[in-house]
C-alpha positions in Angstrom: 13.8 -35.0 39.7 14.6 -31.8 41.5 13.4 -31.4 45.1 11.9 -28.1 46.3 15.0 -27.2 48.4 17.2 -27.8 45.3 14.9 -25.5 43.3 15.0 -22.8 46.0 18.8 -23.1 46.3 19.2 -22.8 42.5 16.9 -19.8 42.3 18.6 -18.1 45.3 22.1 -18.6 43.8 21.1 -17.5 40.3 19.2 -14.4 41.5 21.8 -13.2 44.0 24.6 -13.7 41.4 22.8 -11.8 38.6 21.7 -8.9 40.9 25.2 -8.6 42.4 27.2 -9.0 39.2 25.0 -7.3 36.6 23.3 -4.7 38.7 25.4 -4.1 41.8 22.3 -4.6 43.9 21.9 -6.8 46.9 18.8 -9.0 47.3 17.7 -10.9 50.4 15.6 -14.0 49.9 12.3 -14.1 51.7 10.3 -17.2 52.6 9.7 -19.5 49.7 6.3 -21.0 49.1 4.3 -23.1 46.7 1.3 -21.9 44.8 -1.1 -23.0 42.1 -1.9 -19.4 41.3 -1.3 -17.1 38.3 2.4 -16.5 37.6 2.5 -12.7 38.1 1.3 -9.5 39.7 -2.0 -7.9 38.8 -0.1 -4.8 37.8 3.5 -4.2 37.1 6.0 -6.1 35.0 6.4 -9.8 34.5 8.9 -11.6 32.3 8.2 -15.2 31.3 10.8 -17.7 30.1 9.9 -21.3 29.0 12.0 -24.4 29.8 11.9 -27.5 27.6 13.6 -30.9 27.6 12.8 -34.1 29.5 11.2 -31.7 31.9 9.2 -28.7 30.8 8.1 -25.6 32.6 8.2 -21.9 33.0 10.1 -19.3 35.1 8.8 -15.8 35.8 10.3 -12.7 37.2 7.8 -10.1 38.5 8.0 -6.8 40.2 6.2 -3.5 40.4 7.0 -0.5 38.2 9.4 1.3 40.7 11.5 -1.9 41.0 11.5 -2.4 37.2 12.8 1.1 36.8 15.4 0.6 39.5 16.7 -2.6 37.8 16.9 -0.8 34.5 18.7 2.2 36.0 21.3 0.0 37.6 21.7 -2.1 34.4 21.7 0.7 31.8 23.2 3.6 33.8 20.4 6.0 32.9 17.7 7.2 35.2 14.3 5.6 34.5 11.1 6.7 36.3 8.5 5.1 34.0 8.3 2.0 31.9 9.5 2.3 28.3 11.1 0.0 25.8 14.5 0.2 27.6 12.9 -0.9 30.9 11.1 -3.8 29.2 14.3 -4.9 27.5 16.3 -4.7 30.8 13.7 -6.8 32.7 13.7 -9.3 29.8 17.4 -9.6 29.9 17.6 -9.9 33.7 14.9 -12.6 33.6 16.8 -14.4 30.8 20.1 -14.3 32.8 18.5 -15.6 36.1 16.6 -18.3 34.1 19.7 -19.3 32.3 21.7 -19.6 35.5 18.8 -21.6 37.0 18.7 -23.8 33.9 22.4 -24.7 34.2 22.0 -25.8 37.8 18.7 -27.6 37.0 20.3 -29.6 34.2 22.4 -31.4 36.9 19.2 -33.0 38.1 16.9 -32.9 35.0 19.2 -33.4 32.0 19.5 -30.9 29.1 17.0 -28.1 29.0 16.4 -25.3 26.5 15.1 -21.8 27.2 12.6 -19.8 25.2 13.0 -16.2 24.3 11.7 -14.1 27.2 8.2 -12.5 26.9 7.6 -9.4 29.0 4.2 -8.1 30.0 3.5 -4.7 31.5 0.2 -3.2 32.5 -2.4 -2.5 35.1 -5.0 -4.9 36.3 -4.0 -7.9 34.3 -4.0 -11.6 35.1 -1.9 -14.4 33.8 -2.3 -18.1 34.1 -0.9 -21.4 32.8 -2.8 -24.4 31.6 -2.7 -27.3 34.0 -2.7 -27.5 37.7 1.1 -27.6 38.3 2.6 -26.2 41.5 4.8 -23.1 41.3 7.8 -22.6 43.6 7.7 -18.9 44.5 10.9 -17.4 45.8 10.5 -13.7 46.9 13.5 -11.4 47.2 13.7 -8.0 48.9 15.9 -5.3 47.3 15.7 -2.4 49.8 11.9 -1.8 50.2 11.0 -3.4 46.9 10.0 -7.0 46.3 10.9 -9.2 43.3 9.4 -12.7 42.9 11.0 -15.4 40.9 8.7 -18.4 40.2 9.4 -21.8 38.8 7.1 -24.5 37.5 8.6 -27.8 36.4 6.9 -31.0 35.3 8.0 -34.1 33.4 7.6 -33.8 29.7 4.6 -36.1 29.1 5.5 -36.3 25.4 8.7 -38.3 26.2 8.9 -41.9 27.4 9.6 -42.2 31.1 13.0 -43.8 30.4 14.3 -40.6 28.8 13.6 -38.5 31.9 16.3 -38.1 34.6 
């Protein structure tokens, strides 16, 4: 089992490391919270990565269009002002890196985990949801005036016997 404070610490470490190392950007963690709501904004960009093993779940990275363009500009060294394939690819890769770092830390508590290929959604006025009533740990970060949210939902894999779960 992974306690909420351990999830928050893992998300913080993973996000700060990726933003600093890969983007040269500083992020400041806001106040974490739990939610049972949809895993993303109603407009902007959201990247979704699945987790699987004795525990299963999802991570999401979401931000508005200006922040997605800022991340892409920092990562790719070109100036982006609107969402295109490069921006979607950059957000996918950043979400994959943060989720991968989180997974490595989470495996200490939960055992081996696998990651899915990231899925990125971009648009206006959309909603996303997951089946089930699991709680999400939401960890917001500020990067200048912009906000990025990283969310994690973890639950025991009901398809495995209890003895195989950590």
